N, C-alpha and C positions, 0 to 999 in steps of 0.2 A: 504493500500500500504506500510505500515511501515515495513512489513517483508522483503521487497526488498531493496537492496542497493540504495544509492542516485543516482548514475549514471544510473542504470537500470530504476529507477522511472522516471528520466528526459527523457530517451529515449522512455519509454512507453507513457508518456504524449504527446510527439511529435507525436505519432501515434494515439492520441485521446483515449488512454486507461487510465482512471482516477480512477477506483475502483479496489479493491483487487480481486473481483470476475471476472471482465473483464481480469485482468492480469493473473489470474490462468488459465483461458480458453485459452488465447493467448499463454502463455508460456508452457503449458502442454497439447498438443492435446491428445484427447482420441478417438480411432477409432470408437467405437459404438456411442459416443455422437456427434462427429463432422462430420461424414459422414451421409448425409441425407438418408432416406428411398428411394431406387431407384424407388419404385412404386409411388412416388410423380410425376414422369414423366408421362405425359398423356397417352402415348401408351405402357407403359412398360408391362402391363399384356398381351396386344395383341401380342407384339413381342416375349415374352417368350413362349406363347402358339404356335405361328407359328414356332418358332425354334424347339420346342419339336416335333411338327408334322413332320418337315423336317428330323429330326434325326431318328425318329421312322419309317418313310416311306422310308428311305435311298435315299433321294433326292440329286441331285447334287447342290452344293452351291458355290457361288463365293463371296469372300471378295474383295471389290473394294475400295482401300485406296488411299489417297493423297500421294504425293511423298516426303513430307518433314518430319521433326523430330517431327511431331505430328501424322500424318496419319500412318507413318510406325510403331512406337511403338504401335499405336492403333490396327493395323493389327496383330502384334505379340500377343497382349492381346487376340484377338478373336481366333487366331490359337492355343494359349495355351488352351483355353476353348475346342476347338474341339479335341485336343489331349487327354484331360481329358475324353471326351466322346467316345474315341477310334475310332475317324473318321480320315482317312488318310488326311493329309494336304500337298498339292503340289503347286509348282509355276504353275499358269495357263499358257499354256493349257495342262500341263502334269497331268491332273486330271482324276481320275478313274470315272466310272459311278456313284459309290457311294463314295462321298468324297467332299473335299473342295479345291477349287483353289484360290490362292491369285493373284490378278491382281493389278498392280500399273502402271498407265499411264506414258509414257515418257514425261518429262517436255518439252523438246525442239520440239518434233514432234507432240505429242497429246495435250499437254497443260493440264491445270487444269480441273478437273471435269469429269463427265460421258461423254463418247463420243459414238456416234451412231454406228460407225464401230465395236467397241468392243462389244456393245450390240447385234448386228447382229450375231457376232461370238458366244456369249453365247447362243443365241436362237438355233443356228444350233447344238451346242454340247449338248443340252438337259438340260441346267441350269434351275432350277425351283425357286431358291431363290437367290436374290442378296442383300448383306448387304454392305452398304457404310460406310466408316470411314473418317470423317473430310471433307466430301463433299456431294453434292447432293441436298441441300436445295433450290438451285436456278435452278435445272435441270428439269424444267417443261416439255419441249418437249421430253427430253431423257427418263424421267420416263413414259410419255405417250406411248412411243414406246415399253418399256418393258411390259406394260400392254397388248398391241396388240400382243406381242410375247409370252404371257402366263407366264411371269416371275414376281413373287412377289418381290417388293423392300422394304426393311427396310432401311430407311435413318437414320444414326447416324451422327450428324453434330453439330457444334456450331456456324457456320457463320450466318450472318443476311440473312433472306429471301429476295427475290426480292421485293423492294418497288415499289408500283404502285399508280397511281391516280385512284379514283373510276371508272372513265370512261374507264380505261384500263382493268378492270376486266371482263373477258368473262365467258361464261358458261362452257368452257372447263377446268377451274381450280377452285379449291375452295379457297375462300378468307379467309384470316386470320382475327383475331379480329381487328387488326390495319390495316394500309394501306399496306398490303403485300399479295402476293399470295404464296400458297404452292403447290408443286407437288402432283399429285394424287397417292401417294405411298401407299403401303399396310399399312405402319405405319411409324411414324416419332418420333425419339428421338432427341429432340433439346431443351435445356432449354430456348432458346430465343423465342420459339413459344408457350410456355405453362406457367403454374404457378410454375414450379420447383423453389425452393428458391435460388439455386446458378446459377445465369445467366451466369457467366463467366467461366464455365468449358471449358477446351480445348477439341479438338476432341477425343483424347485418353481417356480423363476423361469421356466423354459420353460413349465410348466403355466399359470402366471399369464399369460404372454404369449398362450397359446392362448385363455384366457377373455377377456382384453382384446380380442383380435382378433374373437372370436365376438360379443361384445356390441357392438363397434363396427359390425359388419356387420348383426347381427340383433336387437340389443337393443330397438330401436323396434318391430319386428314382434312380439316377445314381450311388449311393454309393460313392459320393465324399465327402471328409472330410469337416466339417464345417470350414469356414475361409480359404479354399484353394485359394480363389481369392487374398489373401493378398500377395502371392508371385508375383502377377502381378503388384503390386504397384511400382515395379522398373520401368516398362515401363510407367505407368500413371504418376509417379513422373518425369521421364526423359522428357516426353512431356510437362508437366505443367511448368517445369523450362525452357524449350526450346521455348515455344510458346508465351511468353510475356503476359500471363494472370495474373491478380493481385493475389499475394500470401496472400490472406485474406480468411476468412471463410472456406468453404470446400476445396478450392484449397490449403490453407495453410496446412490442415491436409493431403491431398494427397501428397504434396511435402515433408512434414515432415516425414511421414512414408515411402514415396518413397525413400528418401535418406537413411533411415535405411536399406531398402531391397537392394538398389543398392550397399551398402558397403559390403554386403555378398551374392550378387546375384551369382548363380552358372552358369550363361550363359557363355559358353566357348568363344564365339565371343567377348562379352563385356570384359571379363577378358583379352583376347589377345590384344584388342584395348587399354585398360588402361596400360598394360605392355609395349606396343609399345611407349606410351607417358611418360613412367617412372612415372606413377601415382600409388601410393600404394592404392589399393582398399579400405582398412580399413579406410583411411583418405580422401576418395573422397569428394570433396566439390561442392556446387552449382556453384562456379566460374569455377571449372574444367569442369563441364557439359557445361556451357555457352560458355567458351572460347576454349575448347579443344575437347570435345566429339561431341557436336551438329554440329559444322562446318564440321567435318569429315563424319558424317552421312548424312548431307545435300549435301556434295560434290558428293555423288553418283548420285543424280538426276541432279545436276548442270553440272557435267562434264562427266557423263557416264550413268549408268543404275540404277534407284532407287532400283531395286530388290537386288543389292549388299548389301545395308544397311539393308534391311529386312532379307536377308540370314545371315548376320553377327549376328543380334540380335536373330534370331530364331534357328540357327544351334545348334545341340547337339554334333558336331564333332570338336575336338580341332584343328586338322590339317586344316580343312576348315576355322575355325575361324581365325587362324594365317595368312593364305593366304589373306583373305578378309581384315583383319586389316592392313596388309602391303599395299594392293591396295588402300584402302580409304585414308590412310595417304599420299600416293604418289600423288593421284589426288587432294587432298586438297592443297598440295604445289603448284600444277599447277594453281589451282583456285586462290590462293593468288596473284600469279604473274599477272594473267589477271586482277583482280580487281585493283591492284596497277596501272597498265597501263591505265585502263579506268579512274581512279580517276585523273591521271595526265592530261588526255585529258579534263575531266570535269573542273578542276581548270583553265585550259587555256581558256575554253569557258566563264568562269565567269569574265574574265578580261574585256570583252567588252559586258556586258549584262545588259539590263534594269531591273529595280526592279519591280517585280510583286508579287501579293499575293500568287500565287501558282507557283511552279517551274515545268516546263515540259522540259525535256532534253533527247536527245537520238541520236542514230546513227544506221543505218541499219546493221552495222558490229558488233554491240555489241551482245554478246551471251545472249539469253533470260534468261537462267538459273541463271545467277549471278546478274540480274538487281535489285532484292530485296536487296541484300547486298549494291549495289551502292546507291540505293534510301535511305537506312538507314543511310549511311555515310553522304550523302548530307544533309539529314534532321537534323542530329546531328549538322552539321557545320552551316547550314543556318537558322535553327529554323523556317521552313516553311513546309507546305505540299509539297511533292515531287513526281512527276510522271516520271519514267524513262522507255524509250522504246527501242526496238531493233527489228530485224526480225527473225522469226523462220525458220525452215527448209522448211516450205510450203510458204515462202515469205509473211507471215502474220505479221502485226505490232502488237506486244504484249509487255506488260510491267508490272511493279510492282510499287505500290505506298505506301508511308508511311506518316502518319500524325504526326505533332509535338505536337498534343494534342489540337490544336485550333479548329479542326473540324473533323467530321467523314468522312473518305474518301468515304465510301459507300454512305452516304447522298450527298456528293459533286458530285460523279459520277452519282447518280440518277437524280440530278438537271440538269446535262448536258448530259442526256442519249442519246440524238440524235447524239452525237459525237462517241458513242461506239457501237461496234457490240455485245460485251459481257463484263460483269464485275462482280465482287463479292469480298467478303472478310468480314472483321469486321471493327470496328471503326478506328483502328490504322493502318491497313495494308490491302492491296488488290491486285488484279490482273485485267488486262483489255486487251481487243482486240479493235483496232481502225481501222476505215475506212482509207485506204491509202490516200484519198484526204482530210481527216479532221485532220490528225496529226499535221499539221503546224498551225492550228487554235485552237488546244486543250488548250494551255496555256491561251489564251484570254477567251475562253468559261468557263474554270474552275475558273479563277480569277474573272470573272464577277459574277458567281454564288456563289463564296466564300463570296462576299459582301452581297448577299441576304440571306444567311443562318444565321439565328439568334439563332440556337440551337447548340452551341459548346459543348464540352464534359463536361460542367459544371454539367450536370445531372449524370455524372459518376466520382465522385471525385477521385476514385482510378485509373482512366484512364488518368488523366491529367499528362502530362509529368513532371517528378520531376526534378526541377532545383537544382543546388548546393546551391544557396542562401548563407547564412552566416554560414552554418554548423549547425548541430543539437545542439552541446554543445561545450563550450570553455574548452580546457584542456591545461595543461602545459606538456612539454616533460617528466617531472618527473612522470607523470601519465600514461605513456606508459608502462604498466606492465601486467603480466599474470593474476593478480587479476581482473583488469578491462577487459581484454580480455575475461575472463570466464563470466563476466556479459553480455558483448556484445553478446557472443556466444549463450546465452539463447534465443535471438531473431531470430536465424536461423530457416529455410533457408531464405536467403536474395534473393531478386529478384524484379521483377516489382510489385509495390504496397506495398512492404516491403523492401525498399532499405537499403543497408548497411549504418549505421550511419556515417555521415561526421563530423569530428571534426575541430574546428578552433584553431590553435596554433598561437597566436599573437606575433609579434615582435621577431622572431627567426632569428638567423644568419645562413647563408650558409657557412659551414666550408670547405666542399670539394665536388667537382663535378667529377663524374667518369662515363664514357660511357662503356656499355657492350652490348653483343649480341652474337647470334649464329655465330660461326666461325669468331669472332672478328669484327662483322659488326658494332658495336657501335650504334645500333638503339634505345637502351634504356638508361635511366639515373638512376644512383644511387647517391643520394645526402645525405650528412651528415649535419644535423642541430644541432645547440646548442642553449641553452636558453640564452637570452640576459642578464638575471640577474644572471645566474650561468653557466659559460662556460663548467663546468664539466658534466652538464646534456646534453647528446647528444642522437640523434636518427637517425637511418638510414631510408631513404625513397626511393621508386623506382617509376619511371614513364615509362611505356612501350610505345614504338614507339614515343618517344619525344626527342627533342634536346633543347639546351639552348635558342633557339628562339621560343619555342612552347608556351610560356606564355606571359602575358601582357608586362612584363619588361624582357629584356635580362638577363639571369642568370649569375652571376659571384660570385666568392668567396668573403666573407666578407660583402655581401649585406644583409641588414635587410629586412625581408619580413613577410607577413602573409601567413600561410600555411593552406590549406584545404586538409584533408587527412582522409582515413579510416585505421582501424587496419588491419594488414595482417599477418597471421601466416604461414611462409614458412617452408616446410619440405623437402627442396631440399637435395637430397642425404642422406635422413634419419636424417638430423640434424634440430631440431626445432629452429626457429629464429623469434621472434616477431619484426615486422618492420611496417612502414607506406606505404600505397599506395597513391601517390599524385593524388588529384582531381584537384587542382588549386593552383597557387602561385600568390599572389597579393601584 
């Protein structure tokens, strides 16, 4: 480890990386070394052969993708493959007899997953092959219907299968090795159901492995250049950074190379969206993805039609890309207003609320599409598993849940399965539908089962919610410099499982407090700190959506504090400025 600087060594050790060999692998991802052989997935050979047959026989194919910023980039990856195979790709139902239709369900009216009405339509229009993206692993009844209708289903998903007790397993479904059942699909690509080494791929990551496997087997036959799938890493990287999967192992490599491709991606819609947000594509960061790009893409399904996000990422037309970028930015602003309004209502409800292990909160008037955001915010505030519900367009009670890392929400819902009509997701996030007469007893049922579950996420250290603690390393304000920033930068991309290093600056003075924000709103803080032992050593720090009362002690000038912050390189209006981003002031 001696070839690395002292600061970088300390940060690597915090991540459990203690040898030079481990450090070399972590800091210098290599495509061929760090991406596993796609044929390690159990059904990869089977799906590649089936897709080859479908293309050769000119069958009608549908890509059925989830409506979020995992399923949609995954659908773009598969549509890119079909374009390479010279197959026409259209938004379903505008699909030709030979070609590919992309179908993304409406979040508010159809909800998550495969739905029977859509399947009936596919059967009538002559679809022979259905490929799911980021969904399908719990769709036992729906997949059984496709079999009846003569449609083969290839499931590509990363969610947990439906957990069952042995007594619940019937002859109509095949049992997995553990206590879960799998749909009777033609084939399944899901690392959580086989021995694939990277269990935590996102949905688009699984779709990318499908493409990687297909091109490895048939790329030469179709005269496709070796490595052509690398241009699709922009979508795999975008989804990996958006979907809160740990950025370790293969995911780190996908995010690392994904960021490299994103910075030079030729997709016109993506370029127009970045320009709309004043982001220089060459310097695009994971923070830009998480805070700026992903919310706008997700706004499509939350506020309008998810197909708008797919069209933005898939279009080859600059004019269309510009129109869609404007539209997504506009509806994202509307989404923010609604979430702020709901959070005000939530905070009022908490004024007279009893303390429970699990929080269940809702209102029939709350829009189903934004409940995941609300659940995430409450979970961050209250540090508990949170279930938030509303009513959809069909008068059905639906909701989203988030875990604080203390328990798997899927296991929790399985334990209280009698309360639900349907549910699914992964350890940290999920969705559910509840019987109208059981919603008011849901909190009690979940809290009771929370106490019984003795398997929190301790089995997945990378999934445990990362707290601020005391910071990764102590620094002085004098050490905020470009040399140290370049050391920190080597750990990128940051995200879940590889968080930005948080530094502790002890006993610093608050010299100046300034409010700033869009149109003079003053919703953000800029604070200048100085070193107690040397008042000439100063540093600027920012905190978004904060006021002087947002921390443990009310902030005022001349106050001595301990500051927890990350390094932040701003390129606002083309000017580079190294500053701090405040995590906490204590």
